Structure formats: C-alpha cells, structure tokens
C-alpha positions in Angstrom: 23.1 1.1 -63.0 19.9 3.2 -62.5 18.0 0.2 -61.2 20.6 -0.4 -58.5 20.4 3.2 -57.3 16.6 3.1 -57.2 16.7 -0.2 -55.3 19.2 1.2 -52.8 16.9 4.2 -52.0 13.8 2.2 -51.3 14.8 0.5 -48.0 15.7 3.8 -46.3 12.3 5.4 -47.1 10.5 2.1 -46.4 11.9 1.8 -42.9 11.5 5.4 -42.1 7.8 5.3 -42.8 7.4 2.1 -40.9 9.3 3.5 -37.9 7.0 6.6 -37.8 3.9 4.4 -37.8 5.3 2.2 -35.1 6.1 5.2 -32.9 2.6 6.5 -33.4 1.1 3.1 -32.3 3.5 3.1 -29.3 2.4 6.6 -28.3 -1.3 5.7 -28.6 -0.7 2.6 -26.4 1.1 4.7 -23.8 -1.7 7.3 -23.8 -4.4 4.6 -23.3 -2.4 3.0 -20.5 -2.0 6.3 -18.7 -5.7 7.0 -19.2 -6.7 3.6 -17.8 -4.4 4.1 -14.8 -5.7 7.5 -13.9 -7.9 7.9 -10.9 -10.6 9.7 -12.9 -12.5 6.5 -13.5 -14.5 6.6 -10.3 -17.8 7.3 -12.2 -17.2 4.2 -14.4 -16.5 2.0 -11.5 -19.8 2.7 -9.7 -22.5 3.4 -12.2 -25.7 5.1 -11.1 -28.7 2.8 -10.8 -31.2 2.9 -13.7 -34.2 5.1 -13.0 -37.4 3.3 -12.1 -39.2 4.4 -15.2 -36.5 2.8 -17.4 -36.0 -0.5 -15.6 -38.3 -2.5 -17.9 -36.3 -1.7 -21.0 -33.2 -3.8 -21.9 -31.5 -0.9 -23.7 -31.8 2.8 -22.9 -30.6 5.6 -25.0 -28.7 8.6 -23.6 -31.6 10.8 -24.8 -34.2 8.8 -22.9 -32.0 8.8 -19.7 -31.5 12.6 -19.9 -35.3 13.1 -20.3 -36.1 11.0 -17.3 -33.4 12.7 -15.2 -34.7 16.1 -16.2 -38.3 15.1 -15.3 -37.2 13.9 -11.9 -35.6 17.2 -11.0 
C-alpha cells in the first residue's frame, strides 16, 4: 500500500514543476516579443558607418571602435 501512495503523489508534483517551467518560458517569450516590437530599435535599424581607419579590417572590437571614436573627437 505504501507504493501506491508514493505513486499517487508523484504526478501532482511532476506536473506542478513542469507547469512552472512552461510559464517561465512563456513569460520569456512574451518579454522578447514586446522588446522586438518596441520602437527603441532605431539605432539597430540604421547602424553608423564604420570609421575610415577601421574599414580595412573584417572584424572590429568594441574597444578599437571606442578608441577611434575618442580620437576623432
């Protein structure tokens, strides 16, 4: 009889933990959807052109871009 009680308790805790995880993923999805829909993405839509000193490089680090921007000012 003790095995039957233990088996009957598992499904309730199993589904309650899965429900919480599902709701967390749903909340994250809604947050990302709202973030993508916001009008704050103007900077990402029109990136600034690469400075002349960095145009020969295929990849540019943020540090190098900041140094060039500081030198131009």
